[in-house]
C-alpha positions in Angstrom: 7.9 13.8 3.4 4.4 13.6 4.9 5.1 10.8 7.4 8.3 12.5 8.8 6.3 15.6 9.8 4.2 13.6 12.3 5.4 13.7 15.9 7.1 10.5 17.0 4.8 10.0 19.9 1.8 9.7 17.5 3.3 6.6 15.9 3.1 3.2 17.4 5.9 1.9 15.0 3.7 -0.7 13.3 2.9 -1.3 9.6 -0.8 -0.7 10.5 0.0 2.9 11.5 1.4 3.7 8.1 -1.5 1.9 6.4 -4.0 4.0 8.4 -2.2 7.3 7.5 -2.1 6.2 3.8 -5.9 5.5 4.0 -6.7 8.9 5.4 -4.5 10.7 2.9 -6.1 9.0 -0.1 -9.6 9.4 1.2 -9.0 13.1 1.7 -7.8 13.3 -1.9 -11.2 11.9 -3.0 -9.9 8.5 -4.1 -11.8 5.3 -3.6 -9.4 3.3 -1.3 -9.9 0.0 0.5 -7.6 -1.6 3.0 -7.1 -5.2 4.0 -8.7 -6.3 0.7 -9.3 -10.0 0.9 -8.7 -12.4 -1.9 -8.4 -16.2 -2.3 -4.8 -16.3 -0.9 -4.4 -13.3 1.4 -5.1 -9.6 1.9 -3.7 -6.7 -0.1 -2.8 -3.8 2.2 -4.6 -1.3 0.1 -6.4 -1.0 -3.3 -7.0 2.4 -4.9 -9.3 2.5 -7.9 -9.2 5.5 -10.3 -11.0 6.1 -13.6 -8.2 4.5 -15.6 -6.4 2.1 -13.2 -6.5 -0.2 -10.2 -3.5 0.2 -7.9 -2.7 -2.7 -5.5 -0.4 -1.7 -2.6 1.6 -3.9 -0.3 3.4 -2.3 2.6 6.4 -3.5 4.5 7.9 -2.1 7.7 11.7 -2.5 7.8 11.5 -4.9 4.9 11.9 -4.2 1.2 9.8 -2.8 -1.6 10.9 -5.8 -3.6 9.5 -8.2 -1.1 6.2 -6.3 -1.2 6.0 -6.7 -4.9 6.9 -10.3 -4.7 4.0 -10.8 -2.2 1.5 -9.2 -4.6 2.6 -11.7 -7.3 2.8 -14.8 -5.1 -0.6 -14.2 -3.5 -2.4 -13.1 -6.7 -3.7 -9.8 -5.4 -4.2 -8.5 -8.9 -6.2 -11.5 -10.1 -9.7 -10.2 -8.9 -9.2 -7.2 -11.2 -8.0 -8.8 -14.4 -11.4 -8.6 -16.1 -12.0 -5.0 -14.8 -10.6 -3.4 -18.0 -8.5 -0.8 -16.2 -4.7 -0.8 -16.2 -3.4 -2.8 -13.2 -0.6 -1.4 -11.2 1.5 -3.0 -8.4 3.0 -0.7 -5.8 5.5 -2.1 -3.2 6.3 0.2 -0.4 8.8 -0.1 2.5 8.6 2.1 5.5 11.5 2.6 7.9 11.1 2.7 11.7 14.3 4.6 11.9 13.4 7.5 9.7 9.6 7.1 10.2 9.1 7.5 6.5 8.9 5.8 3.1 12.2 4.2 2.7 11.6 3.0 -0.9 8.7 2.3 -3.2 8.5 0.5 -6.6 5.7 0.9 -9.1 5.1 -1.8 -11.8 
């Protein structure tokens, strides 16, 4: 995977490192991506808007993709986009310090 190809000494083993790489990748793909998107009850790690959908991402480091999805729901990260008209998609991603890669992701 993409993250595993990066030399270990370029990573500071934080969630923010993976978030920054994610931002760069999506930006290079020509997608509109925002990070640390504030809402009434917190901040989504990333939001990607395409022609047909709004994707809200929550990242965890050494946690679980399930916990990431739970946070999206509990903090209402999708609420600002309900009237947008596009399909709303939640993406929970867990990164592993051990493998320095995506450990698991869930899309709902």
